[in-house]
N, C-alpha and C positions, 0 to 999 in steps of 0.2 A: 312823246318821249321828251324829257328835259334837254335843254341845250348843253348841259354839263355832264351828261352821261353818255356812255356808249354801249352798244349791244355786243356782247361776247359772240353771239351767233353771227353777226355781220363780220366782225374782225376775223374769226376763224374761217368763215366761208370765203371772205375776200382773199385771205392769205392762201388758202388751198386752191382757189380758182386761178389766181394770178400766178402762183408758183407752178401750177399744172400747165398754164399757158407758156411759161418760160421753158419748162421741161419739154413740152411737145414741140415748141418752135426749135429748141436746141436739137432735139433728137431727129426731127424731120427736116426742117429747112437748113439749119447750119451744117449738120453732118452730111447731108446728101447734096447740097448745092454749093457749099463753100469749101469744106474740108478737102474734098478730092482735088481741088485746084490750088491748094495752098503752096504746093511745091513748084508750081509753074508760073506763079504771079508774084510781083514785087509787093503789091498791096491789094487789099480787098476793095473793089469799087464801091462807091457810096450807094449806088442803086441796090447792090446786094444786101447792104445793111438795112436799107429801107424795107426790102422784102422780108428780112428776118424780124425786124422790130415792129412794123405796122400792125400785124395781128395781135401782138402782145399789148401794144398801146391801146388799140381798139378795145381789147378785152378789159383793160384797166379802166377805161372811160365808161364802158358799160356797167362795170361793177360799181363805179363811183355814183352812177345814177340811182343806185339802191341805198346809198348812205343817208342817214337821217340828220347828221350834224357834223361839224368840223372836228370835235374831239374824236369821233368815231373814225374819221378819215385819217387823222394823225396816228392813232393807235394802229389802225390797219396798215398804214404805210410803214411804220416801224416793224411790225410783225412780218410783213411781206418782204421788206428789205433784208431782214435777218435770214428769213427762209431762203431767199434767192442767193444770198452770199454763201450760205451753207451748201446749197446745191452746187454753186460754181466751185467752191473749195473742194467738195468731195469729187467733183469731176476732174479737178486738177490732180488730186491725190491718187486717184485710180487710173491716171494717164489716159483719159478720154481723148480721142482725136481732136486736134485743134486747141488743146489746153496745155501743151507741153511747155509753152513760154508764158505761163499765167502769173499774174501778180500775186495770186494766192500763195504761190510757192517762192517766187523770186523777190517779192516785196510785200510781205504779209501785213506790215503796218499800214502801208498805203491801201492795200486791198480792204482791210477791215475798217479803216477810218474814211479816207477820201472816197473809196468805192462805195462804202455804206451810205455816206452823205449824198453822193450822186444818185444812187439807187433810190434813197428816201425822197429826194427832191423830184425826181422824174415820176415816181409813183404818186406822190402827194399832188403834184400839178395835174396829172391825168385824172386822178380820183376827183379833184376839185372841179375839173372841166365837166366830168360826167354829172357830178352833184349839181353844178350850176345850170347845166342844160336841163336836167330833170326839174329843178325848181322853176326855171323859166317856162317850161312846158306846162307845169301845174298852174302857174300864174296865168298863162294865156288861156288854158282850158277853163280855169275858174272864171275868168273874165267873160268868156263866151257863154258859159252856163248862166251867169248872172244877167246877161243881156236878153235871154229868152223869156 
């Protein structure tokens, strides 16, 4: 595949997989381990956020390993960021637990601009990490095959 093209199949697949990971993490981890304690604590401990986000970031890194090129990663990052923003927006609109004080409702401009950019950067960085690791492994594996 050319370095200036991207696969629609990868972009759609990456968007669906990563958004599903966010949905599953939100529905299982966030709602069961954090939301029940929100009334009893002043702030959510950092370790709890690590527990919520590590599976998502690992998923994004693994998806990035399947990317062919950087334009593919950038388009997938944009699509994924939009999908995740819509999920969080819908969660706030339908009053999902833990979303009552959401920027989606209280500061929509920040939610759709700064929130989107932050989402985009995190997804892009993680996809690039996965892509770089996959390229490194291919290079190492190729070098080992050529030595035989």
